[in-house]
C-alpha positions as CSV (number, residue, x, y, z in Angstrom):
1,M,-70.5,42.8,37.5
2,A,-68.9,46.1,36.6
3,L,-66.0,47.6,38.6
4,T,-66.9,49.2,41.9
5,E,-66.0,52.8,42.5
6,H,-63.2,51.6,44.9
7,E,-61.8,49.1,42.3
8,S,-61.9,51.7,39.6
9,S,-60.1,54.3,41.8
10,E,-57.5,51.7,42.8
11,L,-56.8,50.7,39.2
12,R,-56.7,54.4,38.0
13,S,-54.1,55.0,40.7
14,L,-52.0,52.1,39.6
15,L,-52.2,53.3,36.0
16,E,-51.3,56.9,37.0
17,Q,-48.3,55.6,39.0
18,R,-47.1,53.6,36.1
19,R,-47.6,56.5,33.8
20,R,-45.4,58.8,36.0
21,A,-42.7,56.0,36.3
22,L,-42.6,55.5,32.5
23,I,-42.3,59.2,31.8
24,E,-39.4,59.4,34.2
25,E,-37.8,56.3,32.6
26,I,-38.2,57.7,29.1
27,R,-36.7,61.1,30.2
28,A,-33.7,59.3,31.8
29,E,-33.1,57.1,28.8
30,L,-33.2,60.1,26.4
31,A,-30.9,62.1,28.7
32,R,-28.5,59.2,28.9
33,S,-28.6,58.7,25.1
34,E,-27.8,62.4,24.6
35,D,-24.8,62.1,27.0
36,E,-23.5,59.0,25.0
37,H,-23.9,60.0,21.4
38,Y,-23.1,57.2,19.0
39,L,-20.2,59.2,17.6
40,D,-18.7,59.4,21.1
41,L,-19.0,55.7,21.5
42,A,-17.8,54.9,18.0
43,G,-15.0,57.4,18.3
44,R,-13.6,55.6,21.4
45,V,-13.5,52.2,19.8
46,A,-10.3,50.8,18.3
47,D,-11.6,48.1,15.9
48,S,-14.7,46.8,14.1
49,G,-15.6,44.4,17.0
50,E,-15.8,47.3,19.4
51,A,-17.7,49.3,16.8
52,A,-20.2,46.5,16.6
53,V,-20.6,46.7,20.4
54,A,-21.1,50.4,20.2
55,D,-23.8,49.9,17.5
56,L,-25.5,47.3,19.8
57,L,-25.5,49.6,22.7
58,V,-27.1,52.4,20.7
59,D,-29.7,49.9,19.3
60,L,-30.4,48.6,22.8
61,D,-31.0,52.1,24.2
62,A,-33.4,52.8,21.3
63,A,-35.3,49.5,21.8
64,M,-35.7,50.2,25.5
65,T,-37.1,53.7,24.8
66,D,-39.4,52.3,22.1
67,R,-40.7,49.7,24.6
68,D,-41.4,52.3,27.2
69,V,-43.1,54.6,24.8
70,R,-45.4,51.7,23.6
71,E,-46.2,50.9,27.2
72,L,-46.9,54.6,28.0
73,R,-49.4,54.7,25.1
74,E,-51.1,51.6,26.5
75,V,-51.3,53.2,29.9
76,E,-52.7,56.4,28.5
77,A,-55.3,54.5,26.5
78,A,-56.3,52.6,29.6
79,L,-56.7,55.9,31.5
80,R,-59.0,57.2,28.7
81,R,-61.1,54.0,29.0
82,V,-61.4,54.7,32.8
83,S,-62.6,58.2,32.0
84,D,-65.1,57.2,29.4
85,G,-66.5,54.3,31.4
86,T,-65.3,51.4,29.1
87,Y,-62.4,50.3,31.3
88,G,-62.7,46.6,32.2
89,D,-64.8,45.8,29.1
90,C,-63.3,43.2,26.7
91,M,-62.6,44.7,23.3
92,D,-63.6,41.4,21.6
93,C,-66.6,40.0,23.4
94,G,-67.7,43.1,25.4
95,G,-67.7,41.0,28.6
96,E,-65.8,41.9,31.8
97,I,-62.1,41.5,31.9
98,G,-62.1,40.9,35.7
99,V,-60.5,42.8,38.6
100,A,-57.8,40.2,39.2
101,R,-56.6,40.4,35.6
102,L,-56.7,44.2,35.7
103,R,-54.7,44.3,38.9
104,A,-52.1,42.0,37.3
105,N,-52.2,43.8,33.9
106,P,-53.9,47.2,34.2
107,V,-53.6,47.8,30.5
108,A,-55.4,44.6,29.5
109,T,-58.0,45.1,26.7
110,R,-59.3,41.5,26.6
111,C,-60.7,39.0,29.0
112,I,-58.6,35.9,29.6
113,A,-60.7,33.7,27.1
114,C,-60.4,36.3,24.3
115,Q,-56.7,37.0,25.0
116,T,-56.0,33.2,24.9
117,R,-57.9,32.9,21.6
118,Y,-56.1,36.0,20.2
119,E,-52.7,34.6,21.2
120,R,-53.4,31.3,19.6
121,T,-54.5,32.8,16.3
122,T,-51.8,35.5,16.0
123,A,-48.8,34.1,17.9
124,H,-47.0,32.7,14.9
125,G,-47.9,35.4,12.4
126,G,-47.4,33.1,9.4
127,T,-44.8,30.7,8.2
128,P,-41.2,31.9,8.4
129,S,-39.3,31.9,5.1
130,L,-35.7,32.4,4.1
């Protein structure tokens, strides 16, 4: 059973709200990082331990921004799928993802069965080596 018009509209609204929130978060993170340049942080530290903390803070800000940008791309891809009529279709089996799953994770691209299979086969990504 395909998404009803009401369900599609509801999910599009959720995606658009999340898109706006992510854009605002990214803008705030970038503005904050401009205000706290690494050199400013590093210039205020007295020893190598404090310099390591400054490095960590810069890396943490970058990681948070990267995470938000990746999620924004997923949201925008989901909005494109809504527009082209493929939203809610599993990318692996072509079946339905399900409204409950889409409400919980509006950017989902796989049904639960395919997502479970995907996670089982790709979760470990190979054998770690030193």
